[in-house]
Every structure is written in C-alpha cells, then in structure tokens.
C-alpha positions, 0 to 999 in steps of 0.5 A: 499500500501505498502511503500518504505523505503527512504520515510520514516523520522524518527523525533524521533532522530532529535535536534530541528530545520531545517533539509534537505532531498534531493531524486530523482524521477524516473520512478520506483517510478511511476512504484511502484503507477502503474500511467502510465501516465508518460513515463520517471521521471527526478525530484528533490525534496527537503524536509526542515523539521522543528523540533519544540517543538510541531509539525513539518513543512515540505516544498517540493519542487519538480524540474525537467521533465517528459517526457509524450505524448501530448494530440493533437498528441499523441508525447512523450516530456520533460514537465519542472515540478516546484511545493512547498508544505507546511504540517503541522504535529500535535501530536494528540489522532488519525490519521487525514490526511482529511485536506490538508495541517494539518497531524495529527499523534499519540502521540509516532509516531516516524516516518512520510512516505513522498512518498504520498506527492510526488507522489501529488506533481509530478502529481498536477505539471504537466499542465493539457492540455499537448501540445508539445512544438514543435505545438504552434512554428510550429516546430513539423512534425507529420501525426497526424497534417496534419491529422487534418490539412486536415480534418479541416473545410476551411472557405473562406472568401469572399470578393467580396462581393458587396453591390448589394448582401446586403439586402436593409433593413439593407441600410435603418438601416444603415443611421439611424446610420450615421444619428444619428452622 
C-alpha cells in the first residue's frame, strides 16, 4: 500500500528531545484504506515523539467522533472515541514489526510511517457492540425497534396461581424446609 506523505515523520533532522505532531483524520483517510464501517470521521491524533540517542518513543493519542451505524437498528449515530498507544522504535539489522509496541527498523532509516498505527488506533477505539444512545435512554423512535418489540415473545406472569394448582408433593417438601429452622 502506498504511503500517505503527511503521515511520514522524518526524524533524522530532529534534535534529541520531545517533538509534537498533530493530524486531523477525516473520512478520506479511511477511504484510502478501503474501510467502510464509518459514515464520517472527525478525529484528532496527537503524536509526541521523543528522540533519544539510540531509540525513538512515540505516544499516540486519538480523540474525536466517528459516525457509525447501530448494530440493532442500523441508525447512524456519533460515537465518541478516545484511545492511546505507545510505540518504541529501535534500530537493528533488519525491519521487524512482529511485536505490538516495538518496531525495529534497519540502521540508516531516516523516516517512519505512522499511518497504519493511526488507522489501528482509531478502529480499535470503537466499541465492539455499537448501540445507539437513544436505545438505552428510550428516546429513539425507529421502525426496526417497533418491529422488534412487536415480534418479541410475550411473557405473562400468572400471579393468580392458587395453592390448589401446586402438586401436593411439593407442600410436603416445603414442610421439611420449615421444620429444620
């Protein structure tokens, strides 16, 4: 996959210390990845890069909203998301990204592409079960919810059940419970 230029951080010219990068992520970013779960995206990603003599430490922080469809009603709604991620970049003989939070790049590398980390940071911030807030507080009026309510099984409690309807053998067992007390 071709890299987006704005997500490449060239660290070779940076001084040792902390550096700050900001990115505003919108729907076009996810269109690039061909990810179609989001209707709209407005997420700010802050990256703090701390350059040290032998390694780089990156701290990613994402916050914003994604517009997604509810799993129950398929109604779109805005989901607030927040997520953080730390990445350590070390230098070695060959490229190795098999660890979750450690990236090893070959000596002589002068830039790092962070687009995949931003993508995963945002996608993993969305809850697994997506429920419209209107369902939880009862304010959402939807044809699908009405149909689900109509088709749900109706349980009626029979409070008028008399003692006579109960099998007499159970009464004998109940006496055992009350006699032991």
